[in-house]
N, C-alpha and C positions, 0 to 999 in steps of 0.2 A: 504494498501500502503504499511507503514511503521511498522506497526504491529508485524514482524514476525521480522525484525529487534530490536525491545525495546523485545522483548521476547528472541531473541540470546540475550542480552545483560544484561539479567535479567534489566532494566531498566525499569521506569516507568514513565508515563506522567507529568507533570508541569501541576497543577492544583492549582484552586485557592482556592478549598478544603482544599487540602492536604498540608502541610507546611511539611519541611522537621522535620525526630527526628535523633538523635545520633543515633538509630536503624539502620538507613539506611545507614548508613556508613561502609562499610561492609569489604574494602580492609585494608590491612595489614600493619601498616604507617612504613614509613623507620626510619633505626635508629637513622640517622642524617638530616643536615638539620634544619633550623628554625622554616620550618612553622606547625602548627597546628593539622592541618586539611584541606582536599585538598575535594574540592567538583568536581567529573569528570560527564558531560552531554556530549550529543551532541545535533545537530537542525539536527534530521533523517528527510531527506524530498526524495519525490519520483516525481517525471510525468508523465503523457500517455496522448496520445492523440486517443482517436475512433473517425475518421474522421477530425473534426473540431469541437469536443468536447472535450477540453483541463482540465484535475483532475490534481491535482496541493497539495500535504499536506508535511505538512513539523510541526513538536514534538520537543519541548522541554523536553528531556528524563533524567532522571536522571541514573547514572551509578551506580550501588552501590557496583557493586565489586571493581572497578578502583577509589572511594571515602574509604578516611580514616578520622582518627581521631585519635589526640594518647593522652592515659592514661592522659599525664600531663594536659593536657586541660579538659578530661572527669573527675577529681578530685579534678578544681578548679569552685568554685558555678560560680565566677564573669564569670570568661574563660570558661564556661558552652555552658551561657549566651548569650555572647558576639560573641564568635565565630560563634557558629551556628547562630546567627541573617546575622553576617558575609555571612556566606556561604549563608546561605537563598535568599541573598541580589547578587547573583553571578547565583544562577538558576531564578530568576523574571529576571534579567536582559537577561539570556537565554530567558527567554518565550518575554518578548520585540522585540527581534528582530528574532524570528518566527512568530511575528505579522507583524511586518515588511517586515520579505519574502514574506508572505501568500499575503498581502496588496498588493505588488508590481507584483508579479505572476498573481494578479487577471487583474490585470492595464493593462498588457501586450496586445499590439495589436496583434491578429493573433498567438498566439502563438503557435499551429500545425506547423505556414508555416517555423517557425525557426528552425535551425541543433538540435542535445543533442548537440554537443559544442558548440550553443551561450550557451543555457539554463545554462548547468555547468557552464560555465564559469559568468554569472549573479550568478547561486546560490553560487559559488565564493568568488564571489569579496564580496555579502553579509554577507556570512559566516568571513571575512577575517573582513566587516568593527565589527562584533561583539565579534571579538578575539581581537582588535583592543580598542574597548569600555571596557569589562575586565581588560584588563592589565592598561588601567589610573584608571581601577575603585580602583585595587588594589593601582595604584603608591598614589593614591590623599589619600587614607583614609591608607595609610603606611599598608594595611591589615589587616584591620580593627581595627589600635591599635590607631587610631586618631577619638576617639569617635562624636566632634561635625563633620568632613569630615564624618563620616559614617551617622551617622544619617542625614545628608544633603542628604545624595547618595536614604540612604532606599527610605527616603522621595519622592526624586526624581523617586528611578524608581515606587515603588506604583503609583505616581500619572500617572506615563504612561502608567499602566497597566489596571488604571480607564478607562484613556482616549483612551483607543485603544479596550475595549469590543466591 
């Protein structure tokens, strides 16, 4: 249901077996701004009813063409490692929230009795919660510059992924 959206964006789905590499960041970085890299991802979702059977799918997808890294990061050994780790945690957090969305939709009572607007509103609320946590992550780690906070977020996110398998 969402594969064509992924393909149209030249995106790939989150996978525990596939970590991000700098080759995935194919967008053109802006000349200005203080950020060294940007991870662009989307929670691709779709649903449909076949009678009373509800089908729901959500995928955290990494958008290559919209993700970018600046040369200053790539040319510094320490930044190459730490910034990529920070960006990976952004993508991992997206997957945490994709799982929350999958669980929430799977637990709905009589989802096919709900309107498309009601389901869309729920999906939007969950997506808004994900974006808020992503903003908090950047704020608390100062975009990955605070090593102790970054390590804590990375560990917490990995634990959340392991717990929701």
